[in-house]
C-alpha positions in Angstrom: 99.2 -37.6 -97.4 96.7 -38.4 -94.6 97.6 -40.7 -91.4 97.1 -44.5 -92.3 94.1 -45.8 -90.5 94.3 -48.3 -87.6 92.5 -51.3 -87.2 92.2 -50.8 -83.0 90.7 -47.1 -84.1 88.3 -48.4 -86.5 87.0 -50.7 -84.3 86.7 -47.6 -81.4 85.2 -45.1 -84.3 82.3 -48.1 -85.2 81.3 -48.5 -81.6 81.0 -44.7 -81.3 78.4 -44.1 -83.8 76.8 -47.1 -82.8 76.7 -46.1 -79.3 75.0 -42.3 -80.8 72.7 -43.8 -83.5 71.4 -47.1 -81.3 67.9 -45.5 -81.5 67.5 -45.2 -85.1 69.3 -48.5 -85.7 66.4 -50.3 -83.2 63.8 -48.2 -85.3 64.8 -49.8 -88.9 65.4 -53.5 -86.7 61.3 -53.1 -85.7 60.8 -51.8 -89.3 61.7 -55.6 -91.0 59.8 -57.0 -88.3 56.7 -55.7 -89.6 57.6 -56.3 -93.3 58.2 -59.9 -91.9 55.1 -60.0 -90.7 55.9 -62.0 -87.8 53.3 -63.6 -85.6 51.1 -61.4 -83.8 50.6 -62.3 -80.4 47.4 -62.1 -78.7 47.8 -63.5 -75.9 47.9 -67.5 -74.6 45.7 -69.9 -75.7 44.0 -67.4 -78.1 44.0 -67.0 -82.0 46.6 -64.9 -83.7 45.7 -62.4 -86.6 48.5 -61.1 -88.8 47.3 -59.2 -91.4 49.7 -58.9 -94.4 49.1 -55.4 -95.4 52.5 -53.6 -94.2 54.2 -55.8 -96.6 51.9 -55.4 -99.8 51.7 -52.0 -98.7 55.8 -52.0 -98.8 56.1 -54.3 -101.7 53.8 -52.0 -103.4 55.9 -49.2 -102.8 58.9 -51.3 -103.9 58.0 -51.8 -107.6 57.1 -48.1 -108.1 60.3 -47.2 -107.6 61.4 -49.9 -110.0 59.0 -50.0 -112.6 60.2 -46.0 -112.8 62.3 -44.6 -115.6 65.9 -44.2 -115.4 66.7 -40.6 -117.8 70.3 -39.7 -117.5 70.5 -36.1 -119.3 73.3 -32.8 -119.5 71.4 -30.1 -120.8 72.9 -28.3 -123.9 74.2 -24.9 -123.1 76.3 -24.3 -125.5 75.3 -24.9 -129.5 78.9 -25.9 -129.9 79.1 -29.4 -131.8 82.1 -30.4 -129.6 80.4 -29.9 -126.5 77.3 -31.6 -127.5 79.7 -34.7 -128.4 81.1 -34.6 -125.1 77.9 -34.6 -123.7 77.0 -37.4 -124.8 79.7 -39.6 -125.0 79.2 -39.0 -120.5 75.9 -40.1 -121.3 77.0 -43.2 -122.4 79.3 -42.7 -120.1 77.1 -43.6 -117.6 74.7 -45.8 -118.5 77.0 -47.6 -119.3 78.7 -48.5 -116.1 75.6 -48.6 -114.3 75.2 -51.1 -116.5 78.3 -52.8 -116.0 78.2 -52.8 -112.1 74.4 -54.4 -112.8 75.6 -57.0 -114.1 78.0 -57.7 -112.2 75.8 -57.8 -109.3 73.5 -60.8 -110.7 76.3 -62.5 -111.8 77.0 -63.2 -107.7 72.9 -63.6 -107.7 72.3 -60.2 -106.0 69.4 -57.9 -107.2 70.5 -55.3 -109.6 71.3 -51.3 -108.2 68.2 -50.3 -108.3 66.3 -53.0 -106.9 68.3 -53.3 -103.9 68.3 -49.2 -103.3 64.6 -48.7 -103.5 64.3 -52.0 -101.1 66.4 -49.3 -98.7 64.9 -46.3 -99.1 61.8 -48.0 -98.7 62.3 -50.2 -95.7 65.0 -48.4 -93.6 64.6 -44.9 -95.0 68.4 -44.1 -95.9 70.4 -45.6 -98.7 74.8 -46.1 -98.4 76.5 -47.5 -100.9 80.0 -47.9 -102.4 80.6 -46.6 -105.8 84.5 -47.2 -107.1 86.3 -48.1 -110.4 88.6 -50.8 -109.4 91.2 -53.5 -111.3 90.6 -56.7 -110.9 94.2 -59.0 -111.0 94.7 -59.0 -114.9 95.2 -55.0 -114.1 91.9 -54.6 -116.0 89.3 -51.9 -115.1 85.6 -52.7 -113.9 82.6 -50.9 -112.3 82.0 -51.7 -108.4 78.7 -50.2 -107.1 77.5 -52.3 -104.4 75.1 -50.9 -102.2 75.1 -51.4 -98.5 72.7 -52.2 -95.6 72.0 -48.8 -93.8 71.5 -50.1 -91.0 75.0 -51.7 -90.1 77.1 -48.3 -92.0 78.4 -46.4 -90.0 79.7 -42.7 -90.3 81.4 -39.3 -89.8 80.7 -35.9 -91.5 83.1 -32.9 -92.2 82.2 -29.5 -92.8 82.2 -30.4 -97.0 80.9 -34.3 -96.5 82.2 -37.2 -94.8 85.5 -38.0 -93.5 84.8 -41.6 -93.1 82.6 -45.3 -93.7 82.2 -48.3 -92.6 80.1 -50.8 -93.4 79.9 -53.7 -90.9 78.9 -56.9 -91.9 79.0 -60.7 -90.6 80.9 -63.4 -92.9 81.5 -66.8 -92.3 85.4 -67.9 -91.9 85.7 -69.5 -96.0 83.9 -66.0 -97.7 86.5 -64.1 -95.9 89.0 -65.8 -97.0 87.7 -66.5 -100.5 87.5 -62.6 -100.8 90.9 -61.8 -99.1 93.2 -64.3 -99.9 94.2 -64.4 -96.6 94.2 -67.7 -94.1 92.6 -67.4 -90.7 94.4 -69.2 -88.2 91.6 -71.8 -86.5 93.4 -70.9 -82.9 91.9 -67.5 -82.9 88.8 -68.6 -81.2 86.8 -67.2 -84.3 82.9 -68.1 -84.2 80.6 -69.2 -86.9 80.1 -65.9 -87.8 82.7 -63.1 -87.9 82.4 -59.5 -87.7 84.1 -57.7 -91.0 85.1 -53.9 -91.0 85.3 -52.7 -94.8 86.4 -48.8 -94.1 87.3 -46.4 -96.4 88.6 -42.5 -95.5 89.4 -39.9 -98.2 92.1 -41.4 -99.0 92.4 -45.4 -98.3 90.7 -48.1 -97.8 91.3 -50.7 -95.2 89.0 -54.1 -93.7 89.2 -55.6 -90.4 88.1 -58.1 -88.2 86.6 -57.8 -84.2 89.3 -59.7 -83.3 91.2 -56.3 -84.6 93.2 -58.8 -87.7 94.1 -57.3 -90.9 92.5 -58.7 -93.9 93.4 -56.3 -96.2 96.2 -53.6 -95.6 94.9 -50.0 -96.0 95.6 -49.3 -99.3 94.9 -46.2 -101.3 91.9 -46.6 -103.3 92.4 -43.7 -106.4 89.0 -41.7 -105.2 89.4 -37.7 -104.4 87.1 -38.7 -102.1 85.0 -41.2 -99.6 83.6 -43.4 -102.9 80.7 -43.5 -100.6 77.2 -42.4 -101.1 75.0 -41.5 -98.6 71.8 -40.1 -97.6 68.0 -39.8 -95.7 64.8 -39.6 -96.7 62.7 -37.5 -96.6 63.0 -33.4 -95.6 63.0 -33.9 -91.7 67.0 -33.2 -91.2 69.3 -34.5 -88.6 67.3 -31.9 -85.6 67.8 -31.8 -81.0 65.6 -31.4 -79.0 65.6 -29.1 -76.4 67.2 -30.8 -73.4 71.0 -31.7 -74.5 70.7 -35.3 -72.8 68.0 -37.2 -74.7 68.1 -35.7 -77.8 69.8 -38.3 -79.8 67.5 -40.5 -78.2 64.8 -38.5 -79.4 65.2 -36.8 -82.5 67.7 -39.5 -84.4 65.0 -41.7 -84.9 63.5 -39.9 -86.6 65.6 -39.2 -89.0 65.1 -40.6 -92.1 61.9 -42.5 -92.3 60.5 -45.6 -93.8 57.1 -46.3 -95.4 55.9 -47.4 -92.1 56.2 -44.3 -90.2 52.5 -43.5 -89.7 51.4 -46.8 -89.4 53.7 -48.5 -86.9 51.5 -48.8 -83.9 48.1 -48.6 -85.8 49.0 -52.1 -87.2 49.4 -53.9 -83.7 45.9 -52.6 -83.4 44.4 -53.7 -86.6 46.2 -57.1 -85.6 44.4 -57.0 -82.0 41.0 -56.5 -83.5 41.5 -58.9 -86.1 42.5 -61.5 -84.0 39.4 -61.2 -81.4 37.3 -61.8 -84.3 39.0 -64.6 -85.5 38.7 -65.8 -81.9 35.3 -65.7 -81.6 34.7 -67.0 -84.9 36.8 -69.9 -84.0 34.1 -71.1 -81.0 31.1 -69.9 -83.1 32.0 -73.6 -84.4 32.3 -75.7 -81.1 30.6 -74.1 -78.5 31.6 -73.5 -74.8 29.7 -76.2 -72.9 27.6 -76.3 -69.3 27.0 -79.4 -68.1 24.5 -80.0 -65.3 25.2 -82.9 -62.9 24.0 -83.6 -59.2 27.8 -82.9 -57.8 29.3 -80.8 -61.1 31.8 -83.4 -61.4 30.4 -85.2 -65.0 32.9 -84.8 -68.0 31.2 -85.4 -71.4 33.3 -89.4 -72.6 32.6 -88.1 -76.0 32.3 -85.2 -78.7 29.2 -84.0 -78.6 30.0 -82.0 -81.9 30.6 -85.0 -83.6 27.9 -86.1 -85.9 25.8 -89.4 -84.8 27.5 -88.6 -81.1 25.0 -90.1 -78.3 25.5 -88.9 -74.7 24.1 -91.1 -71.6 22.9 -88.6 -68.8 21.1 -89.8 -65.5 18.0 -88.5 -63.8 18.3 -84.4 -63.7 21.9 -84.4 -65.9 21.9 -82.0 -69.0 24.2 -80.7 -71.6 23.9 -77.1 -73.1 25.4 -74.6 -74.9 27.0 -71.9 -73.2 25.8 -70.0 -76.1 27.8 -66.8 -78.2 30.0 -64.0 -77.7 29.1 -61.3 -79.2 31.5 -58.3 -80.7 30.1 -54.7 -79.4 28.0 -52.5 -81.9 30.6 -50.0 -82.1 33.5 -52.5 -83.7 32.0 -52.2 -86.6 32.7 -48.2 -87.0 35.5 -48.7 -85.2 37.2 -51.2 -88.0 36.2 -48.7 -90.6 38.3 -45.8 -88.4 41.0 -48.2 -88.4 40.6 -48.5 -92.3 40.5 -45.4 -93.2 43.6 -44.6 -90.8 45.6 -47.2 -92.5 44.7 -46.2 -96.5 45.4 -42.0 -94.8 48.7 -43.0 -93.9 49.8 -45.9 -96.7 48.1 -45.9 -100.1 44.0 -46.3 -100.9 42.5 -49.4 -102.2 41.9 -48.4 -104.9 45.7 -48.5 -106.2 45.6 -52.4 -105.3 42.1 -52.7 -108.0 39.7 -52.8 -105.4 37.1 -50.4 -107.2 33.6 -51.3 -107.2 32.8 -48.8 -109.7 34.5 -46.8 -112.6 36.7 -43.5 -111.0 36.8 -40.7 -113.6 40.2 -39.0 -113.9 39.2 -36.2 -111.8 39.0 -38.9 -108.8 42.1 -40.8 -109.5 44.5 -37.7 -110.3 42.8 -36.6 -106.5 43.9 -40.2 -105.4 47.1 -39.3 -107.2 48.3 -36.3 -104.7 48.0 -39.3 -101.6 49.9 -41.0 -103.5 53.2 -38.5 -103.9 53.1 -37.8 -100.8 54.2 -41.5 -100.0 56.2 -42.1 -103.3 57.8 -38.5 -104.0 60.6 -38.3 -101.5 61.8 -41.8 -102.1 61.7 -41.0 -105.9 63.6 -37.8 -104.7 66.4 -40.3 -102.5 66.5 -42.3 -105.0 68.0 -40.0 -107.9 70.1 -38.8 -104.8 71.7 -41.8 -104.7 72.2 -42.5 -108.7 73.6 -38.5 -108.9 76.1 -39.4 -106.4 77.3 -42.5 -108.0 77.6 -40.9 -110.7 80.0 -37.7 -109.4 81.9 -40.4 -107.5 82.9 -42.6 -110.5 83.3 -39.6 -112.6 85.9 -38.1 -110.4 87.8 -41.8 -110.9 88.2 -41.6 -114.2 89.4 -38.3 -114.9 92.1 -39.0 -112.7 94.0 -40.7 -115.0 94.2 -43.7 -113.0 92.3 -46.2 -115.3 92.6 -47.4 -118.5 89.6 -46.6 -121.4 86.3 -48.7 -120.4 85.0 -50.8 -123.7 81.0 -49.7 -122.5 78.1 -50.9 -124.0 73.7 -50.2 -123.3 71.2 -48.1 -124.7 71.1 -44.6 -124.8 68.2 -42.2 -124.1 67.3 -42.4 -127.8 67.1 -46.4 -127.3 69.8 -46.8 -129.7 72.2 -49.5 -129.1 75.8 -48.6 -128.4 79.5 -50.8 -127.6 81.9 -47.9 -127.4 85.2 -47.1 -126.5 85.0 -44.0 -124.0 88.0 -42.5 -122.7 88.7 -39.6 -120.0 89.4 -37.1 -122.1 86.3 -37.7 -123.9 83.9 -36.6 -120.9 86.7 -34.1 -119.5 84.9 -31.7 -120.6 81.2 -32.6 -120.6 78.4 -30.8 -118.4 76.7 -32.2 -114.9 74.2 -35.5 -115.3 70.9 -34.6 -114.1 69.7 -37.9 -112.6 65.8 -38.1 -113.2 63.7 -41.1 -112.2 59.9 -41.2 -114.1 57.1 -43.1 -111.5 54.8 -45.4 -113.2 51.4 -44.8 -111.8 48.2 -46.1 -112.7 46.1 -43.0 -114.5 42.9 -42.9 -116.6 44.7 -42.5 -120.2 41.5 -41.6 -122.0 41.2 -39.0 -119.7 44.8 -37.4 -120.5 44.5 -38.3 -123.7 41.1 -36.0 -124.9 42.5 -32.9 -122.5 45.6 -33.4 -124.7 43.6 -33.4 -128.0 41.2 -30.5 -126.5 44.6 -28.4 -126.0 45.7 -28.8 -129.3 42.5 -28.8 -131.6 41.6 -25.5 -133.7 43.8 -22.7 -135.4 45.0 -21.5 -132.2 45.9 -24.5 -130.0 46.0 -23.2 -126.1 48.9 -25.2 -125.5 52.3 -26.1 -127.9 52.6 -29.8 -128.4 55.8 -30.0 -125.8 54.1 -28.6 -123.3 50.8 -31.2 -123.6 53.4 -34.3 -124.0 55.8 -33.5 -121.5 53.0 -31.7 -118.7 49.5 -33.8 -119.8 50.6 -36.8 -121.4 53.7 -37.3 -118.9 55.9 -38.2 -121.7 58.7 -38.7 -120.7 61.4 -37.5 -124.2 58.4 -34.7 -125.7 61.8 -33.9 -128.5 62.1 -37.7 -129.5 58.0 -38.5 -129.7 58.3 -35.2 -131.6 61.1 -36.4 -133.9 59.1 -40.2 -134.3 56.1 -37.5 -135.6 57.6 -35.8 -138.4 59.6 -39.1 -139.3 56.8 -40.3 -139.6 54.9 -37.6 -141.7 58.4 -37.7 -144.3 57.1 -41.0 -145.1 53.7 -39.8 -146.4 54.1 -36.7 -147.7 56.3 -37.2 -150.8 55.2 -40.1 -152.7 57.9 -41.0 -153.1 59.4 -41.8 -149.6 55.6 -43.1 -149.9 56.9 -46.1 -152.9 60.0 -46.3 -150.9 58.9 -46.7 -147.7 56.8 -50.0 -149.4 59.8 -50.8 -151.3 62.1 -51.7 -147.9 59.2 -53.6 -146.2 58.4 -55.7 -149.2 62.2 -56.6 -149.4 62.5 -56.4 -145.3 59.6 -59.2 -145.7 61.2 -61.3 -148.8 58.6 -60.0 -151.1 61.1 -59.1 -154.3 58.4 -59.9 -156.8 56.0 -57.4 -155.1 59.1 -54.8 -154.5 60.2 -55.1 -158.2 56.8 -52.8 -159.0 57.6 -50.6 -156.8 61.0 -49.7 -157.6 59.8 -49.1 -161.1 57.3 -46.9 -160.0 60.0 -44.8 -157.4 62.2 -44.9 -160.9 59.6 -43.5 -162.9 58.5 -40.5 -160.8 61.8 -39.4 -160.4 63.3 -39.7 -163.7 59.6 -37.1 -164.5 60.9 -34.8 -161.3 63.8 -35.3 -162.8 63.1 -33.6 -166.3 60.1 -31.3 -165.0 63.2 -29.7 -162.8 66.2 -29.2 -165.7 63.2 -27.6 -167.5 62.3 -25.2 -164.8 66.1 -24.6 -164.1 66.2 -23.7 -168.1 63.4 -21.8 -168.1 65.2 -19.7 -165.0 68.3 -19.0 -166.8 66.2 -17.6 -170.2 66.8 -20.4 -172.3 64.4 -22.0 -175.1 63.2 -25.4 -175.3 65.1 -27.8 -176.8 64.7 -27.0 -181.2 63.8 -23.0 -180.6 66.2 -20.5 -181.2 66.7 -18.4 -178.2 65.7 -14.5 -177.9 68.6 -12.1 -177.6 66.8 -9.3 -176.1 64.0 -9.1 -173.5 60.8 -10.7 -175.0 58.6 -7.9 -173.3 60.8 -5.9 -175.7 60.6 -7.5 -178.2 57.9 -6.5 -181.3 55.0 -9.5 -182.2 56.8 -10.3 -185.1 60.3 -11.4 -183.7 58.5 -13.5 -181.1 56.8 -15.2 -184.2 53.6 -13.7 -183.4 51.1 -13.2 -186.7 50.3 -9.4 -188.1 46.9 -8.7 -186.5 44.3 -8.1 -189.5 43.2 -4.8 -190.7 39.9 -3.7 -189.8 37.5 -3.4 -193.3 35.8 0.7 -194.0 32.4 0.9 -192.9 30.4 0.8 -196.4 31.3 1.4 -200.1 32.1 5.0 -201.6 32.6 6.5 -205.4 35.6 7.1 -206.2 37.4 10.4 -206.1 34.3 10.8 -203.5 35.2 12.8 -200.3 35.8 11.5 -197.0 33.2 12.1 -194.7 33.6 15.4 -192.4 36.9 16.3 -193.8 38.0 19.8 -194.6 38.5 21.8 -197.7 42.0 21.3 -199.4 42.9 17.7 -197.8 44.2 15.7 -199.9 
């Protein structure tokens, strides 16, 4: 059994890890400032312009991730019925637990798991959270999947995964007392917001405050491993620079990047240029004035830009506008280059519907390649987070430390289920595979035309399953194929068509109309039953009712036995007298 953690050890570990990763957390904080559209400062007494481009870009990526559809599947490696049923139960277990976790977060007025993870993956470049099966005061098992803010998550890893993880937050005195059922002594000089350390290692969970007070003793969390999922976005590994002294400062900030990686510095330049243009535009409204007087001390008491204003001037005094300042001739070209840089580092403007003309399917597919470079790493991170959540919940449930759970939801065939799933039902099932199918703008007509051309003719270029999966991008090609065959099954047989119309009439309350189809359906069924019975009798060698069955093979029986009349004799050709020899007869022949 591992040694129970101590409060001072937890605080020291967190502070040491903060020092090692401070550049990474500072970068996260700066990215959040960009997303919040904190006002750009162009200087004192100058107009400031803050572009909404970074927030719009980030929200678009978050929307793409939220719109992606989750598929949780276990590949069928065996055709045994028992194995397939276990796989189906395990799929339903994950769907039900994820739904239960979402409902718990919504009850706490928090976004669901996918929404929070999409936000953190997009803006922090990391994902983190807790995945636990736990029990309430009544002893009932419930699912606790809580995403963590990676900027306040601290960790240490070993050769085989996480050694410990801690989520550091600030909470009010009332929140702490309510959640952990404790009483804080006011003499401890607590501030308005108290730092809380929620610590997990491979065996225990412990919660302490910044002053070392323990509000939750070290308690076994019931998971075979640290019940925390954590990961970085992108393909950049944790690397070290050549100079070991500055390695962390130079490289840790690049470990897990947000969507602002390419445009952080460009946003400031864009805001500067737009602020200058805003300032010059504002000056055009109230130009500066040049006032001439003998001693140079004259000022205007009236507003010269107010309609109907009269200005009294003495001999030799005059008021003239200073004239407008103009942007450099290269400003337009520079802004064009700046806009191109922003689009290459983010999303093309066509994604937002800014199209001057209709794009072809080829053009949209070309634009999609640029979208994938931004979206694909974040889709993979979302899949990795959900895969880790499912693995943690599965390992905990199979410890048999929790009662059987009543779960509900919609399975992959869009069928609603509500059932009790026991640990034994999923114990021998395969590993879950999580996929998110991103919903991106497509030229649907082009895809439909391509799919139709691929399956035309007696020898199609591609099979239907490949066309639905690769060309049309459908989530479940087998399910679509089954639906098409079901539709065909309703139309091939006349009785199937009548039954479908009969059911539809009854569902719409047209019992009178349903009677017609019911009678016609019975007629067809009786007619086919008679034909089937006659065919069966013929196969068994039986004659129709009222006829004597033959005792031998009809092919070997004479015509008379089969009831066929004898053939009519052929009369002789011509008449001859009696006793006249036949023509060409030989002598002596009688």
